[in-house]
Backbone atoms as SQL, in Angstrom:
CREATE TABLE atoms (id INTEGER PRIMARY KEY, chain TEXT, resi INTEGER, resn TEXT, atom TEXT, x REAL, y REAL, z REAL);
INSERT INTO atoms VALUES
  (1, 'A', 1, 'MET', 'N', 0.847, -1.183, 0.000),
  (2, 'A', 1, 'MET', 'CA', 0.000, 0.000, 0.000),
  (3, 'A', 1, 'MET', 'C', 0.887, 1.240, 0.000),
  (4, 'A', 2, 'ASN', 'N', 0.474, 2.253, -0.699),
  (5, 'A', 2, 'ASN', 'CA', 1.199, 3.515, -0.809),
  (6, 'A', 2, 'ASN', 'C', 1.240, 4.201, 0.548),
  (7, 'A', 3, 'GLU', 'N', 2.375, 4.806, 0.886),
  (8, 'A', 3, 'GLU', 'CA', 2.498, 5.474, 2.185),
  (9, 'A', 3, 'GLU', 'C', 1.562, 6.673, 2.299),
  (10, 'A', 4, 'PHE', 'N', 1.105, 7.203, 1.163),
  (11, 'A', 4, 'PHE', 'CA', 0.225, 8.361, 1.180),
  (12, 'A', 4, 'PHE', 'C', -1.239, 7.966, 1.164),
  (13, 'A', 5, 'MET', 'N', -1.518, 6.672, 0.975),
  (14, 'A', 5, 'MET', 'CA', -2.909, 6.220, 0.972),
  (15, 'A', 5, 'MET', 'C', -3.376, 6.021, 2.399),
  (16, 'A', 6, 'PRO', 'N', -4.586, 6.488, 2.703),
  (17, 'A', 6, 'PRO', 'CA', -5.103, 6.252, 4.039),
  (18, 'A', 6, 'PRO', 'C', -5.391, 4.768, 4.257),
  (19, 'A', 7, 'SER', 'N', -5.266, 4.346, 5.486),
  (20, 'A', 7, 'SER', 'CA', -5.573, 2.971, 5.834),
  (21, 'A', 7, 'SER', 'C', -7.069, 2.745, 5.730),
  (22, 'A', 8, 'THR', 'N', -7.455, 1.522, 5.360),
  (23, 'A', 8, 'THR', 'CA', -8.880, 1.220, 5.271),
  (24, 'A', 8, 'THR', 'C', -9.273, 0.168, 6.300),
  (25, 'A', 9, 'SER', 'N', -8.528, 0.074, 7.400),
  (26, 'A', 9, 'SER', 'CA', -8.894, -0.870, 8.449),
  (27, 'A', 9, 'SER', 'C', -10.172, -0.390, 9.119),
  (28, 'A', 10, 'THR', 'N', -10.800, -1.267, 9.890),
  (29, 'A', 10, 'THR', 'CA', -12.077, -0.919, 10.502),
  (30, 'A', 10, 'THR', 'C', -11.945, 0.179, 11.542),
  (31, 'A', 11, 'ASN', 'N', -10.759, 0.387, 12.095),
  (32, 'A', 11, 'ASN', 'CA', -10.565, 1.442, 13.082),
  (33, 'A', 11, 'ASN', 'C', -10.170, 2.773, 12.447),
  (34, 'A', 12, 'SER', 'N', -10.001, 2.790, 11.136),
  (35, 'A', 12, 'SER', 'CA', -9.534, 3.976, 10.437),
  (36, 'A', 12, 'SER', 'C', -10.667, 4.968, 10.221),
  (37, 'A', 13, 'PRO', 'N', -10.363, 6.278, 10.239),
  (38, 'A', 13, 'PRO', 'CA', -11.378, 7.255, 9.906),
  (39, 'A', 13, 'PRO', 'C', -11.799, 7.151, 8.450),
  (40, 'A', 14, 'ALA', 'N', -11.026, 6.420, 7.621),
  (41, 'A', 14, 'ALA', 'CA', -11.372, 6.261, 6.214),
  (42, 'A', 14, 'ALA', 'C', -12.315, 5.080, 5.991),
  (43, 'A', 15, 'SER', 'N', -12.663, 4.367, 7.059),
  (44, 'A', 15, 'SER', 'CA', -13.585, 3.247, 6.914),
  (45, 'A', 15, 'SER', 'C', -14.984, 3.780, 6.622),
  (46, 'A', 16, 'PRO', 'N', -15.912, 2.906, 6.192),
  (47, 'A', 16, 'PRO', 'CA', -17.248, 3.380, 5.824),
  (48, 'A', 16, 'PRO', 'C', -17.914, 4.236, 6.896),
  (49, 'A', 17, 'GLY', 'N', -17.578, 4.046, 8.144),
  (50, 'A', 17, 'GLY', 'CA', -18.159, 4.856, 9.204),
  (51, 'A', 17, 'GLY', 'C', -17.376, 6.128, 9.475),
  (52, 'A', 18, 'GLY', 'N', -16.293, 6.359, 8.726),
  (53, 'A', 18, 'GLY', 'CA', -15.438, 7.518, 8.961),
  (54, 'A', 18, 'GLY', 'C', -16.091, 8.816, 8.518),
  (55, 'A', 19, 'THR', 'N', -15.339, 9.890, 8.635),
  (56, 'A', 19, 'THR', 'CA', -15.854, 11.204, 8.272),
  (57, 'A', 19, 'THR', 'C', -15.990, 11.323, 6.763),
  (58, 'A', 20, 'TRP', 'N', -16.804, 12.264, 6.316),
  (59, 'A', 20, 'TRP', 'CA', -17.015, 12.483, 4.887),
  (60, 'A', 20, 'TRP', 'C', -15.714, 12.814, 4.164),
  (61, 'A', 21, 'PRO', 'N', -14.869, 13.738, 4.665),
  (62, 'A', 21, 'PRO', 'CA', -13.611, 13.994, 3.951),
  (63, 'A', 21, 'PRO', 'C', -12.711, 12.755, 3.873),
  (64, 'A', 22, 'ALA', 'N', -12.654, 11.969, 4.931),
  (65, 'A', 22, 'ALA', 'CA', -11.816, 10.769, 4.929),
  (66, 'A', 22, 'ALA', 'C', -12.323, 9.763, 3.897),
  (67, 'A', 23, 'ARG', 'N', -13.633, 9.592, 3.808),
  (68, 'A', 23, 'ARG', 'CA', -14.203, 8.682, 2.804),
  (69, 'A', 23, 'ARG', 'C', -13.937, 9.199, 1.396),
  (70, 'A', 24, 'LEU', 'N', -13.998, 10.506, 1.202),
  (71, 'A', 24, 'LEU', 'CA', -13.744, 11.088, -0.110),
  (72, 'A', 24, 'LEU', 'C', -12.288, 10.913, -0.519),
  (73, 'A', 25, 'VAL', 'N', -11.369, 11.096, 0.419),
  (74, 'A', 25, 'VAL', 'CA', -9.944, 10.892, 0.126),
  (75, 'A', 25, 'VAL', 'C', -9.702, 9.428, -0.235),
  (76, 'A', 26, 'THR', 'N', -10.316, 8.495, 0.484),
  (77, 'A', 26, 'THR', 'CA', -10.170, 7.072, 0.181),
  (78, 'A', 26, 'THR', 'C', -10.710, 6.769, -1.214),
  (79, 'A', 27, 'ALA', 'N', -11.872, 7.312, -1.540),
  (80, 'A', 27, 'ALA', 'CA', -12.446, 7.104, -2.877),
  (81, 'A', 27, 'ALA', 'C', -11.544, 7.697, -3.948),
  (82, 'A', 28, 'TYR', 'N', -10.941, 8.833, -3.663),
  (83, 'A', 28, 'TYR', 'CA', -10.024, 9.465, -4.611),
  (84, 'A', 28, 'TYR', 'C', -8.854, 8.531, -4.909),
  (85, 'A', 29, 'TYR', 'N', -8.253, 7.960, -3.868),
  (86, 'A', 29, 'TYR', 'CA', -7.126, 7.056, -4.077),
  (87, 'A', 29, 'TYR', 'C', -7.546, 5.800, -4.834),
  (88, 'A', 30, 'GLN', 'N', -8.759, 5.325, -4.613),
  (89, 'A', 30, 'GLN', 'CA', -9.233, 4.154, -5.346),
  (90, 'A', 30, 'GLN', 'C', -9.429, 4.463, -6.828),
  (91, 'A', 31, 'ASP', 'N', -9.741, 5.700, -7.166),
  (92, 'A', 31, 'ASP', 'CA', -9.935, 6.106, -8.558),
  (93, 'A', 31, 'ASP', 'C', -8.633, 6.477, -9.248),
  (94, 'A', 32, 'HIS', 'N', -7.513, 6.454, -8.541),
  (95, 'A', 32, 'HIS', 'CA', -6.222, 6.867, -9.094),
  (96, 'A', 32, 'HIS', 'C', -5.149, 5.817, -8.808),
  (97, 'A', 33, 'ARG', 'N', -5.357, 4.598, -9.228),
  (98, 'A', 33, 'ARG', 'CA', -4.423, 3.508, -8.940),
  (99, 'A', 33, 'ARG', 'C', -3.386, 3.275, -10.030),
  (100, 'A', 34, 'HIS', 'N', -3.705, 3.578, -11.280),
  (101, 'A', 34, 'HIS', 'CA', -2.789, 3.283, -12.390),
  (102, 'A', 34, 'HIS', 'C', -1.596, 4.236, -12.336),
  (103, 'A', 35, 'PRO', 'N', -0.357, 3.706, -12.438),
  (104, 'A', 35, 'PRO', 'CA', 0.824, 4.566, -12.317),
  (105, 'A', 35, 'PRO', 'C', 0.914, 5.649, -13.401),
  (106, 'A', 36, 'VAL', 'N', 0.471, 5.360, -14.622),
  (107, 'A', 36, 'VAL', 'CA', 0.511, 6.378, -15.667),
  (108, 'A', 36, 'VAL', 'C', -0.469, 7.501, -15.336),
  (109, 'A', 37, 'ASN', 'N', -1.636, 7.148, -14.843),
  (110, 'A', 37, 'ASN', 'CA', -2.605, 8.170, -14.439),
  (111, 'A', 37, 'ASN', 'C', -2.032, 9.024, -13.314),
  (112, 'A', 38, 'HIS', 'N', -1.333, 8.398, -12.400),
  (113, 'A', 38, 'HIS', 'CA', -0.708, 9.129, -11.296),
  (114, 'A', 38, 'HIS', 'C', 0.312, 10.142, -11.830),
  (115, 'A', 39, 'VAL', 'N', 1.151, 9.724, -12.780),
  (116, 'A', 39, 'VAL', 'CA', 2.135, 10.630, -13.371),
  (117, 'A', 39, 'VAL', 'C', 1.439, 11.750, -14.130),
  (118, 'A', 40, 'LEU', 'N', 0.377, 11.419, -14.866),
  (119, 'A', 40, 'LEU', 'CA', -0.357, 12.452, -15.602),
  (120, 'A', 40, 'LEU', 'C', -0.959, 13.488, -14.661),
  (121, 'A', 41, 'HIS', 'N', -1.359, 13.058, -13.477),
  (122, 'A', 41, 'HIS', 'CA', -1.916, 13.996, -12.497),
  (123, 'A', 41, 'HIS', 'C', -0.806, 14.788, -11.798),
  (124, 'A', 42, 'VAL', 'N', 0.091, 14.057, -11.121),
  (125, 'A', 42, 'VAL', 'CA', 1.089, 14.690, -10.260),
  (126, 'A', 42, 'VAL', 'C', 2.214, 15.340, -11.053),
  (127, 'A', 43, 'GLY', 'N', 2.637, 14.713, -12.137),
  (128, 'A', 43, 'GLY', 'CA', 3.777, 15.218, -12.881),
  (129, 'A', 43, 'GLY', 'C', 3.437, 16.187, -13.996),
  (130, 'A', 44, 'VAL', 'N', 2.181, 16.167, -14.477),
  (131, 'A', 44, 'VAL', 'CA', 1.819, 17.020, -15.611),
  (132, 'A', 44, 'VAL', 'C', 0.655, 17.950, -15.262),
  (133, 'A', 45, 'GLY', 'N', -0.489, 17.372, -14.915),
  (134, 'A', 45, 'GLY', 'CA', -1.707, 18.167, -14.722),
  (135, 'A', 45, 'GLY', 'C', -1.630, 19.164, -13.577),
  (136, 'A', 46, 'TRP', 'N', -1.251, 18.698, -12.396),
  (137, 'A', 46, 'TRP', 'CA', -1.196, 19.611, -11.248),
  (138, 'A', 46, 'TRP', 'C', -0.176, 20.720, -11.430),
  (139, 'A', 47, 'PRO', 'N', 1.034, 20.424, -11.937),
  (140, 'A', 47, 'PRO', 'CA', 1.976, 21.528, -12.179),
  (141, 'A', 47, 'PRO', 'C', 1.448, 22.538, -13.208),
  (142, 'A', 48, 'MET', 'N', 0.754, 22.057, -14.242),
  (143, 'A', 48, 'MET', 'CA', 0.162, 22.973, -15.223),
  (144, 'A', 48, 'MET', 'C', -0.890, 23.857, -14.548),
  (145, 'A', 49, 'ALA', 'N', -1.711, 23.265, -13.689),
  (146, 'A', 49, 'ALA', 'CA', -2.742, 24.039, -12.992),
  (147, 'A', 49, 'ALA', 'C', -2.107, 25.052, -12.041),
  (148, 'A', 50, 'ALA', 'N', -1.030, 24.669, -11.359),
  (149, 'A', 50, 'ALA', 'CA', -0.345, 25.600, -10.461),
  (150, 'A', 50, 'ALA', 'C', 0.251, 26.761, -11.240),
  (151, 'A', 51, 'LEU', 'N', 0.854, 26.477, -12.384),
  (152, 'A', 51, 'LEU', 'CA', 1.391, 27.534, -13.228),
  (153, 'A', 51, 'LEU', 'C', 0.283, 28.451, -13.723),
  (154, 'A', 52, 'ALA', 'N', -0.864, 27.870, -14.038),
  (155, 'A', 52, 'ALA', 'CA', -2.005, 28.675, -14.481),
  (156, 'A', 52, 'ALA', 'C', -2.442, 29.659, -13.403),
  (157, 'A', 53, 'VAL', 'N', -2.460, 29.215, -12.154),
  (158, 'A', 53, 'VAL', 'CA', -2.849, 30.101, -11.049),
  (159, 'A', 53, 'VAL', 'C', -1.842, 31.243, -10.907),
  (160, 'A', 54, 'ILE', 'N', -0.568, 30.932, -11.049),
  (161, 'A', 54, 'ILE', 'CA', 0.467, 31.961, -10.939),
  (162, 'A', 54, 'ILE', 'C', 0.351, 32.971, -12.085),
  (163, 'A', 55, 'LEU', 'N', -0.005, 32.499, -13.274),
  (164, 'A', 55, 'LEU', 'CA', -0.049, 33.365, -14.455),
  (165, 'A', 55, 'LEU', 'C', -1.320, 34.207, -14.593),
  (166, 'A', 56, 'VAL', 'N', -2.350, 33.943, -13.801),
  (167, 'A', 56, 'VAL', 'CA', -3.626, 34.653, -13.951),
  (168, 'A', 56, 'VAL', 'C', -3.453, 36.170, -14.031),
  (169, 'A', 57, 'PRO', 'N', -2.718, 36.821, -13.132),
  (170, 'A', 57, 'PRO', 'CA', -2.638, 38.287, -13.211),
  (171, 'A', 57, 'PRO', 'C', -1.863, 38.800, -14.429),
  (172, 'A', 58, 'PHE', 'N', -0.985, 37.976, -14.971),
  (173, 'A', 58, 'PHE', 'CA', -0.121, 38.436, -16.051),
  (174, 'A', 58, 'PHE', 'C', -0.633, 38.053, -17.440),
  (175, 'A', 59, 'HIS', 'N', -1.114, 36.828, -17.566),
  (176, 'A', 59, 'HIS', 'CA', -1.590, 36.310, -18.849),
  (177, 'A', 59, 'HIS', 'C', -2.865, 35.494, -18.630),
  (178, 'A', 60, 'PRO', 'N', -4.015, 36.159, -18.441),
  (179, 'A', 60, 'PRO', 'CA', -5.234, 35.417, -18.118),
  (180, 'A', 60, 'PRO', 'C', -5.642, 34.398, -19.192),
  (181, 'A', 61, 'PHE', 'N', -5.434, 34.713, -20.468),
  (182, 'A', 61, 'PHE', 'CA', -5.828, 33.759, -21.502),
  (183, 'A', 61, 'PHE', 'C', -4.907, 32.540, -21.531),
  (184, 'A', 62, 'TRP', 'N', -3.607, 32.745, -21.291),
  (185, 'A', 62, 'TRP', 'CA', -2.687, 31.627, -21.175),
  (186, 'A', 62, 'TRP', 'C', -3.084, 30.769, -19.978),
  (187, 'A', 63, 'SER', 'N', -3.470, 31.430, -18.908),
  (188, 'A', 63, 'SER', 'CA', -3.874, 30.728, -17.697),
  (189, 'A', 63, 'SER', 'C', -5.092, 29.842, -17.965),
  (190, 'A', 64, 'LEU', 'N', -6.067, 30.399, -18.654),
  (191, 'A', 64, 'LEU', 'CA', -7.266, 29.623, -18.990),
  (192, 'A', 64, 'LEU', 'C', -6.896, 28.426, -19.866),
  (193, 'A', 65, 'GLY', 'N', -6.021, 28.655, -20.837),
  (194, 'A', 65, 'GLY', 'CA', -5.575, 27.560, -21.701),
  (195, 'A', 65, 'GLY', 'C', -4.844, 26.477, -20.933),
  (196, 'A', 66, 'LEU', 'N', -4.028, 26.878, -19.968),
  (197, 'A', 66, 'LEU', 'CA', -3.308, 25.899, -19.150),
  (198, 'A', 66, 'LEU', 'C', -4.259, 25.076, -18.285),
  (199, 'A', 67, 'ILE', 'N', -5.257, 25.731, -17.710),
  (200, 'A', 67, 'ILE', 'CA', -6.229, 25.000, -16.874),
  (201, 'A', 67, 'ILE', 'C', -6.991, 23.978, -17.715),
  (202, 'A', 68, 'VAL', 'N', -7.465, 24.411, -18.878),
  (203, 'A', 68, 'VAL', 'CA', -8.197, 23.495, -19.758),
  (204, 'A', 68, 'VAL', 'C', -7.290, 22.338, -20.181),
  (205, 'A', 69, 'SER', 'N', -6.045, 22.638, -20.527),
  (206, 'A', 69, 'SER', 'CA', -5.095, 21.592, -20.927),
  (207, 'A', 69, 'SER', 'C', -4.786, 20.647, -19.772),
  (208, 'A', 70, 'ALA', 'N', -4.628, 21.197, -18.577),
  (209, 'A', 70, 'ALA', 'CA', -4.334, 20.367, -17.404),
  (210, 'A', 70, 'ALA', 'C', -5.468, 19.376, -17.153),
  (211, 'A', 71, 'TYR', 'N', -6.693, 19.862, -17.199),
  (212, 'A', 71, 'TYR', 'CA', -7.831, 18.952, -16.997),
  (213, 'A', 71, 'TYR', 'C', -7.946, 17.945, -18.131),
  (214, 'A', 72, 'ALA', 'N', -7.628, 18.347, -19.359),
  (215, 'A', 72, 'ALA', 'CA', -7.670, 17.405, -20.480),
  (216, 'A', 72, 'ALA', 'C', -6.663, 16.274, -20.268),
  (217, 'A', 73, 'VAL', 'N', -5.471, 16.624, -19.810),
  (218, 'A', 73, 'VAL', 'CA', -4.439, 15.610, -19.544),
  (219, 'A', 73, 'VAL', 'C', -4.903, 14.674, -18.429),
  (220, 'A', 74, 'MET', 'N', -5.426, 15.246, -17.350),
  (221, 'A', 74, 'MET', 'CA', -5.843, 14.415, -16.216),
  (222, 'A', 74, 'MET', 'C', -7.060, 13.563, -16.565),
  (223, 'A', 75, 'PHE', 'N', -8.015, 14.113, -17.309),
  (224, 'A', 75, 'PHE', 'CA', -9.186, 13.335, -17.720),
  (225, 'A', 75, 'PHE', 'C', -8.768, 12.192, -18.641),
  (226, 'A', 76, 'SER', 'N', -7.800, 12.457, -19.527),
  (227, 'A', 76, 'SER', 'CA', -7.350, 11.385, -20.421),
  (228, 'A', 76, 'SER', 'C', -6.762, 10.224, -19.617),
  (229, 'A', 77, 'GLY', 'N', -6.102, 10.527, -18.504),
  (230, 'A', 77, 'GLY', 'CA', -5.591, 9.465, -17.641),
  (231, 'A', 77, 'GLY', 'C', -6.699, 8.577, -17.113),
  (232, 'A', 78, 'HIS', 'N', -7.826, 9.184, -16.788),
  (233, 'A', 78, 'HIS', 'CA', -8.966, 8.391, -16.302),
  (234, 'A', 78, 'HIS', 'C', -9.592, 7.577, -17.426),
  (235, 'A', 79, 'PHE', 'N', -9.856, 8.232, -18.540),
  (236, 'A', 79, 'PHE', 'CA', -10.576, 7.561, -19.617),
  (237, 'A', 79, 'PHE', 'C', -9.720, 6.502, -20.310),
  (238, 'A', 80, 'ILE', 'N', -8.421, 6.747, -20.460),
  (239, 'A', 80, 'ILE', 'CA', -7.559, 5.812, -21.189),
  (240, 'A', 80, 'ILE', 'C', -6.976, 4.728, -20.286),
  (241, 'A', 81, 'PHE', 'N', -6.456, 5.113, -19.123),
  (242, 'A', 81, 'PHE', 'CA', -5.726, 4.155, -18.288),
  (243, 'A', 81, 'PHE', 'C', -6.573, 3.584, -17.150),
  (244, 'A', 82, 'GLU', 'N', -7.299, 4.416, -16.442),
  (245, 'A', 82, 'GLU', 'CA', -8.109, 3.930, -15.320),
  (246, 'A', 82, 'GLU', 'C', -9.430, 3.321, -15.789),
  (247, 'A', 83, 'ARG', 'N', -9.933, 3.813, -16.908),
  (248, 'A', 83, 'ARG', 'CA', -11.240, 3.419, -17.433),
  (249, 'A', 83, 'ARG', 'C', -12.342, 3.674, -16.410),
  (250, 'A', 84, 'ASN', 'N', -12.285, 4.880, -15.832),
  (251, 'A', 84, 'ASN', 'CA', -13.307, 5.278, -14.876),
  (252, 'A', 84, 'ASN', 'C', -13.632, 6.760, -15.062),
  (253, 'A', 85, 'MET', 'N', -14.651, 7.203, -14.394),
  (254, 'A', 85, 'MET', 'CA', -15.071, 8.602, -14.443),
  (255, 'A', 85, 'MET', 'C', -14.172, 9.415, -13.505),
  (256, 'A', 86, 'PRO', 'N', -13.669, 10.575, -13.945),
  (257, 'A', 86, 'PRO', 'CA', -12.861, 11.402, -13.039),
  (258, 'A', 86, 'PRO', 'C', -13.639, 11.742, -11.766),
  (259, 'A', 87, 'THR', 'N', -12.937, 11.678, -10.661),
  (260, 'A', 87, 'THR', 'CA', -13.550, 11.908, -9.357),
  (261, 'A', 87, 'THR', 'C', -14.229, 13.270, -9.278),
  (262, 'A', 88, 'VAL', 'N', -13.631, 14.279, -9.899),
  (263, 'A', 88, 'VAL', 'CA', -14.174, 15.631, -9.826),
  (264, 'A', 88, 'VAL', 'C', -15.552, 15.717, -10.494),
  (265, 'A', 89, 'LEU', 'N', -15.843, 14.837, -11.436),
  (266, 'A', 89, 'LEU', 'CA', -17.161, 14.834, -12.061),
  (267, 'A', 89, 'LEU', 'C', -18.205, 14.145, -11.183),
  (268, 'A', 90, 'LYS', 'N', -17.746, 13.222, -10.335),
  (269, 'A', 90, 'LYS', 'CA', -18.663, 12.545, -9.410),
  (270, 'A', 90, 'LYS', 'C', -18.907, 13.375, -8.159),
  (271, 'A', 91, 'HIS', 'N', -17.853, 14.016, -7.667),
  (272, 'A', 91, 'HIS', 'CA', -17.910, 14.823, -6.447),
  (273, 'A', 91, 'HIS', 'C', -17.159, 16.137, -6.707),
  (274, 'A', 92, 'PRO', 'N', -17.849, 17.212, -7.097),
  (275, 'A', 92, 'PRO', 'CA', -17.166, 18.462, -7.472),
  (276, 'A', 92, 'PRO', 'C', -16.322, 19.101, -6.369),
  (277, 'A', 93, 'THR', 'N', -16.546, 18.756, -5.121),
  (278, 'A', 93, 'THR', 'CA', -15.755, 19.348, -4.037),
  (279, 'A', 93, 'THR', 'C', -14.428, 18.627, -3.806),
  (280, 'A', 94, 'THR', 'N', -14.205, 17.524, -4.517),
  (281, 'A', 94, 'THR', 'CA', -13.012, 16.712, -4.307),
  (282, 'A', 94, 'THR', 'C', -11.706, 17.502, -4.348),
  (283, 'A', 95, 'PRO', 'N', -11.471, 18.391, -5.340),
  (284, 'A', 95, 'PRO', 'CA', -10.179, 19.089, -5.355),
  (285, 'A', 95, 'PRO', 'C', -9.900, 19.859, -4.069),
  (286, 'A', 96, 'PHE', 'N', -10.937, 20.436, -3.473),
  (287, 'A', 96, 'PHE', 'CA', -10.749, 21.208, -2.244),
  (288, 'A', 96, 'PHE', 'C', -10.455, 20.302, -1.055),
  (289, 'A', 97, 'VAL', 'N', -11.137, 19.168, -0.987),
  (290, 'A', 97, 'VAL', 'CA', -10.907, 18.221, 0.106),
  (291, 'A', 97, 'VAL', 'C', -9.506, 17.626, 0.001),
  (292, 'A', 98, 'ILE', 'N', -9.094, 17.248, -1.212),
  (293, 'A', 98, 'ILE', 'CA', -7.766, 16.673, -1.411),
  (294, 'A', 98, 'ILE', 'C', -6.691, 17.714, -1.107),
  (295, 'A', 99, 'ALA', 'N', -6.902, 18.954, -1.570),
  (296, 'A', 99, 'ALA', 'CA', -5.930, 20.025, -1.281),
  (297, 'A', 99, 'ALA', 'C', -5.803, 20.218, 0.229),
  (298, 'A', 100, 'GLY', 'N', -6.913, 20.199, 0.941),
  (299, 'A', 100, 'GLY', 'CA', -6.869, 20.327, 2.400),
  (300, 'A', 100, 'GLY', 'C', -6.108, 19.182, 3.038),
  (301, 'A', 101, 'SER', 'N', -6.308, 17.979, 2.540),
  (302, 'A', 101, 'SER', 'CA', -5.610, 16.810, 3.063),
  (303, 'A', 101, 'SER', 'C', -4.101, 16.925, 2.819),
  (304, 'A', 102, 'VAL', 'N', -3.726, 17.358, 1.614),
  (305, 'A', 102, 'VAL', 'CA', -2.303, 17.522, 1.292),
  (306, 'A', 102, 'VAL', 'C', -1.674, 18.607, 2.158),
  (307, 'A', 103, 'ILE', 'N', -2.374, 19.729, 2.317),
  (308, 'A', 103, 'ILE', 'CA', -1.845, 20.839, 3.128),
  (309, 'A', 103, 'ILE', 'C', -1.679, 20.412, 4.583),
  (310, 'A', 104, 'ARG', 'N', -2.668, 19.672, 5.128),
  (311, 'A', 104, 'ARG', 'CA', -2.540, 19.171, 6.505),
  (312, 'A', 104, 'ARG', 'C', -1.330, 18.260, 6.636),
  (313, 'A', 105, 'GLY', 'N', -1.119, 17.382, 5.645),
  (314, 'A', 105, 'GLY', 'CA', 0.028, 16.481, 5.682),
  (315, 'A', 105, 'GLY', 'C', 1.350, 17.239, 5.616),
  (316, 'A', 106, 'LEU', 'N', 1.410, 18.248, 4.749),
  (317, 'A', 106, 'LEU', 'CA', 2.633, 19.053, 4.638),
  (318, 'A', 106, 'LEU', 'C', 2.900, 19.824, 5.927),
  (319, 'A', 107, 'CYS', 'N', 1.851, 20.403, 6.493),
  (320, 'A', 107, 'CYS', 'CA', 2.028, 21.160, 7.744),
  (321, 'A', 107, 'CYS', 'C', 2.476, 20.241, 8.877),
  (322, 'A', 108, 'GLY', 'N', 1.907, 19.030, 8.932),
  (323, 'A', 108, 'GLY', 'CA', 2.329, 18.072, 9.956),
  (324, 'A', 108, 'GLY', 'C', 3.789, 17.685, 9.787),
  (325, 'A', 109, 'GLY', 'N', 4.218, 17.470, 8.530),
  (326, 'A', 109, 'GLY', 'CA', 5.614, 17.142, 8.261),
  (327, 'A', 109, 'GLY', 'C', 6.544, 18.282, 8.613),
  (328, 'A', 110, 'LEU', 'N', 6.142, 19.506, 8.273),
  (329, 'A', 110, 'LEU', 'CA', 6.960, 20.673, 8.613),
  (330, 'A', 110, 'LEU', 'C', 7.045, 20.867, 10.121),
  (331, 'A', 111, 'ALA', 'N', 5.948, 20.609, 10.819),
  (332, 'A', 111, 'ALA', 'CA', 5.956, 20.732, 12.278),
  (333, 'A', 111, 'ALA', 'C', 6.912, 19.714, 12.898),
  (334, 'A', 112, 'ARG', 'N', 6.920, 18.490, 12.344),
  (335, 'A', 112, 'ARG', 'CA', 7.852, 17.467, 12.867),
  (336, 'A', 112, 'ARG', 'C', 9.296, 17.862, 12.590),
  (337, 'A', 113, 'LEU', 'N', 9.554, 18.459, 11.424),
  (338, 'A', 113, 'LEU', 'CA', 10.913, 18.904, 11.112),
  (339, 'A', 113, 'LEU', 'C', 11.351, 20.046, 12.016),
  (340, 'A', 114, 'ALA', 'N', 10.418, 20.920, 12.363),
  (341, 'A', 114, 'ALA', 'CA', 10.758, 22.091, 13.178),
  (342, 'A', 114, 'ALA', 'C', 10.901, 21.763, 14.651),
  (343, 'A', 115, 'THR', 'N', 10.341, 20.643, 15.082),
  (344, 'A', 115, 'THR', 'CA', 10.408, 20.258, 16.488),
  (345, 'A', 115, 'THR', 'C', 11.765, 19.640, 16.774),
  (346, 'A', 116, 'PRO', 'N', 12.507, 20.196, 17.741),
  (347, 'A', 116, 'PRO', 'CA', 13.813, 19.628, 18.055),
  (348, 'A', 116, 'PRO', 'C', 13.663, 18.236, 18.684),
  (349, 'A', 117, 'HIS', 'N', 14.540, 17.359, 18.287),
  (350, 'A', 117, 'HIS', 'CA', 14.542, 16.000, 18.852),
  (351, 'A', 117, 'HIS', 'C', 15.439, 15.979, 20.071),
  (352, 'A', 118, 'ARG', 'N', 14.961, 15.350, 21.110),
  (353, 'A', 118, 'ARG', 'CA', 15.756, 15.250, 22.344),
  (354, 'A', 118, 'ARG', 'C', 16.513, 13.938, 22.335),
  (355, 'A', 119, 'ALA', 'N', 17.762, 14.000, 22.789),
  (356, 'A', 119, 'ALA', 'CA', 18.572, 12.769, 22.901),
  (357, 'A', 119, 'ALA', 'C', 18.037, 11.928, 24.024),
  (358, 'A', 120, 'ARG', 'N', 18.024, 10.637, 23.835),
  (359, 'A', 120, 'ARG', 'CA', 17.508, 9.718, 24.870),
  (360, 'A', 120, 'ARG', 'C', 18.631, 9.168, 25.673);
């Protein structure tokens, strides 16, 4: 199992009785299992979308083109490799929930790095 995938044990918040965001994150990971789809998302689509956000004030039309292209690349990963419907079409709030999950994980990692370790 991927270190970034939530656990699906019965005691996990990602289990069927877990919170709505935890269930959505679990469903997201289930819809993104193919390695090529993962690369198309993480290595191509998301960086294009991030660049589009940065470019909005300077080149709004380029930004719009990048966003459309980023989604086209990511959707093609679903339709060609995963053979499933993109999660964002099933649950439109997914990008915000996933972004929140990633930000929480990054903040937790940064907090652990900033905390001094005591010698035992």
